[in-house]
C-alpha positions in Angstrom: 0.0 0.0 0.0 1.3 3.4 -1.0 1.1 5.8 2.0 2.5 9.3 2.1 3.0 11.6 5.0 3.6 15.3 5.3 6.7 16.5 7.0 7.5 20.1 7.7 10.5 22.2 8.8 9.4 25.4 10.5 11.6 28.3 11.5 9.7 31.4 12.6 10.2 34.2 10.0 11.1 31.8 7.2 8.9 30.1 4.7 7.6 26.7 5.7 9.5 23.8 4.1 6.8 21.1 3.4 7.5 17.7 2.0 5.1 14.9 1.0 7.1 11.7 1.5 6.3 8.1 0.7 6.6 6.1 3.9 8.5 3.4 2.0 11.4 5.8 1.6 12.8 4.9 5.0 16.3 6.4 4.5 15.0 9.6 3.1 12.5 9.9 6.0 15.3 9.4 8.5 17.4 12.0 6.8 14.6 14.5 6.9 13.7 13.9 10.5 17.4 14.1 11.5 17.6 17.5 9.8 14.7 18.9 11.8 11.5 17.9 9.9 8.5 17.1 12.0 5.0 15.6 11.2 2.7 18.3 9.7 -0.9 18.6 11.0 -2.8 20.5 8.3 -6.0 22.4 9.0 -8.5 23.4 6.3 -8.4 27.1 5.5 -11.7 28.9 6.3 -13.4 31.3 3.9 -13.3 34.9 4.9 -16.1 37.4 4.5 -15.8 40.9 3.1 -13.8 43.1 5.4 -12.1 40.1 7.0 -8.8 38.3 6.3 -7.7 34.7 7.0 -4.3 34.5 8.9 -2.3 31.3 9.1 -0.5 30.3 12.3 2.1 27.6 12.7 3.1 26.2 16.1 5.2 23.3 17.2 3.0 21.2 19.6 3.9 17.8 20.9 6.7 17.4 18.3 4.5 18.3 15.4 4.1 21.4 13.2 0.4 22.3 13.7 -1.3 24.7 11.3 -4.3 26.8 12.4 -6.3 29.7 11.0 -7.8 32.8 12.4 -10.3 35.2 10.8 -9.5 38.8 11.6 -10.8 42.3 10.6 -9.0 43.4 7.5 -7.4 46.4 9.1 -6.8 45.1 12.6 -3.2 45.1 13.8 -1.5 41.7 14.1 -2.1 40.0 17.4 -5.6 41.4 18.0 
């Protein structure tokens, strides 16, 4: 059975490095994990309404990179 997993390397302030890797590629998986890649937990992006924006957040929780989304007012300062 062909199974793929998402691995991500996240450094705040830098673009997310996301890889879709076949679980049968054991040596490659080990290489990625040893270089700082963690399991990636994706979240479906919500749809915003007029005057609102969707903001992505990435956090490392329990050894995984977890994606979340927040809907904010279009002109609200970050963090509100």
